[in-house]
Every structure is written in structure tokens, then in C-alpha cells.
N, C-alpha and C positions, 0 to 999 in steps of 0.2 A: 645066546650064551656060547657061541662058537669061540670067542676070544678067551673066555674063562676056561673052557675045556682045553684050549691050546696051552694056556698058562699052567694049568694043573698038570698037564702032561710034561711040559718043559721043566717044571719045578719039583716033580714027584709029589705033588699035593702038599707042599710046605712053603712057608714064607720065604721069599727069595732074598730077604735081608737077614733074618735071624734064625730061620729054620723051624720056627714054631708052626703048628698046624691047626691052631684054634681060630675060628672066626675069619677065615680067609676071604679076601675080596680083591677085585681088580682095582689097581691104582694107576691112573694115567700119568705118565711122566711128561710133564709139559715142556715144550709144546708138543702135544700128542695128537695123532690122527685117529686114535682109537683102535689101532691094530695091535696085535700081540707084540710086535717089535717095539712099540712105543708105550707099552704098559708092563707092569710087574704085578705079581701076586703077593700080597702082604697080609699079615695077621692084624687083629684088632689093636694090639698093643703098639705096633709100629705105626699103623694108620693114625691112631689117636695122638701120638707124640709128633708125627710129621705135621698134622693139621692143627695142632695147638702149640705153637712155639712157646718156649719157656717151661714146658712140662716135661722136657726130656730127662729120662733117667740115664745118666751118662754110663752107668755100668751096663745097662741093656745094650747100648750102642757099640760096645766093644765087639759085638758080633760082626761089625763091619770089617774087622781084621780078616775075616774069611770071605765075606761077600764082595769086597772090593776087588777080588781077583777073578770074579765071574767073567766068563766069555761073552755074556749077554750085555750089550751096550746100555740098555735101559737100567739094568741093575747097577752097573758101574756109575752111571750118571746119578742115580739116587744115593748111592754110597758116597760119592764125591760131595754132593750137596749137603748131606747130613754131617760128614766130617768137617766140611767148611763151616757149617752152623756151629759145630762144637769145637772149633779150632783153638779156643782159649785154653782147652785142656791139652797138656803136653802130649799125651798118647795120641790124640786125634791129629795134631799137627805132624807127629812122626809118621803116622799112616799116610797122611796126605803127601808127605815128602817122598814116600816109597811108591805111591800109586802111579801107574802108567796108563795113559789113555792116548789113543791116536788123536790127531788134530780135530777130526770131525766129531768124535765123541766128546772131547773137551769143549768144543764150541757149543755142543748141545747142552752140556752140563752148565755152562756159563750163560746160555741164552734164556733159559727159563727163570721164572722167579725162583728165589732160593727156598721156595716152599715154606715161607714163614720167617726167614731171617729178617731182622730189622735192618732196613736200609733207608737212607735219606737221599733221594735223587738229586737234591740240591748240592750235596757235598761232592766236589770234584778234586781229585788228587793230582797235583801238577808237579813235575820234576823241576830241576834247576834251569832247564832250557825252555820251560813252558809247555812240554809235552804232557798229555793226559795219561795218567797211569791207570792200569786195570789189574784186577786180581790175576795172578799167574804170570805177570810180566817179569822180565829180567832187568835189573838195574845195575849200574856200576857206581861205586862210591867215588865222589870227586874230592874227598878230603879225608885225612886220617881221623878216625873217631875213637875216643876213649869210651869203652863199654863199661857202664856202671855195674858194679857187682861182679865183674869178671876180671880175669888176670891177663887180658890181651887188649890190643888196640886193633880195631878194624882198619886196615890199611887202604889208602887211596888206590883205586884201580881194582879193588875186590869186586867180583861179580856176585850178585845176590839173585838167585833164581827163585821163581815161583813165589813172588811176594804176595802178601795179603794186605788189603787196604784196612786201615783203622776207620770204621764207618762213622764214628762220631767226631773225628778230627782229621780235617783235610791236610794237615801238615805232617801226618805220621803214617808210616807203613810198617809192617812186620816182615822180617825175613830171617833166614838162618845164615849165620856167619860163624865159621870155625865150629860147626856142629851145635851152636847155641842159638835159640830163638831170641831175637832182639828187636826193639823198636828203633826205627831210623827216621830222622826228619827228612821230609821230601826235598828240602832245599839243599841237601848234601848228596843227592843222587841224580844220575841222568839215565834215561831209558836206553837200554842196549838195543842195537840194531838200527 
């Protein structure tokens, strides 16, 4: 129980995601080696929703607005994964856009299974040059695009950072242009760098 004791001391005996103190347990943040550095202490409510995708109470997860700023990498990784799972909600995408992680922590966040997010390993997103796109990539528009429902045109050469893949459609990605979240066809972008 050494790890649990370390986590209780680190967290002040409260859930490291929402701050609750009921039914606390150790949660390994995959890939985990079982040490306190690779685990977090979470409550029953958070654990149940993480382990049962589709049961998320989006209002509960607004707690990530605070925990995403934690100095503890494992907490940041889990916050990023839950925000990514809930990214269809505007507030969640806004938090993801504000979130900062060093390269090593971001790689960890992206390396583990998304703890329940629905993915299809057969779907591959390819840009106009045939490069494979990943979540978090930066792309550049290769054509002026009229944005439906908006009063602007996304101009050729516009850089779109921290894209999200549309998991059920290999021809689409999501990104923020002029402060607005839009869907972009992959054939109109090229991977930056």
C-alpha cells in the first residue's frame, strides 16, 4: 500500500481530478509501471466514468478546468485524455486549446489507449501530400475554404494547430480557425513541418 499512501499524501486525500474524497482508489495511467509517478488517486465517480465510456456526466468533468493545471504529469495526462474524449463539447475543446504539456507528457498522453474513447485502428487520416495525420498535429490550408455558418473564409496558408481527427471519417479533421472550431477536409491540408 506504499503507492496509495504516497498518492494520499500528494493529493491531500482527495481525488486528483475532481477533488472529491469518497471511495478513493489508485488508478494507473497507462502505460503505467505501478509507481506513484504513473498513477493518480481518484474517486468512485471519476473511476466509473473513465472505465465506462458513454456514461460521462459532462458537468462533472468541468472539474478538469482546475486539475488540467496540475504540476503532476499523470494528472495532466488523464485530464488531457478525458478532455479529448469529451472534445465534442465546446468547453472541453476550449480547455484543450489552453492546455500546455511538455513534449514528453504529451507523448505519454497520446501513447496510452484513450481509456475508453471509441477508435477504429483501420481509419487513417492522410493529407493532400499523402502524409499520415495524428491528433495534435499542425496543418496548413492549401486552398481558400468557405466556412459554412460563419462570416469568414479560411484563407490558403492558414496554419491550424492541435488538430483532432474525426474518428469515423478518414477524410475529415477538426481544428480552430479564427477562434472557431471547424471541420476541414483532409484533401485541403498539408502537414506542417
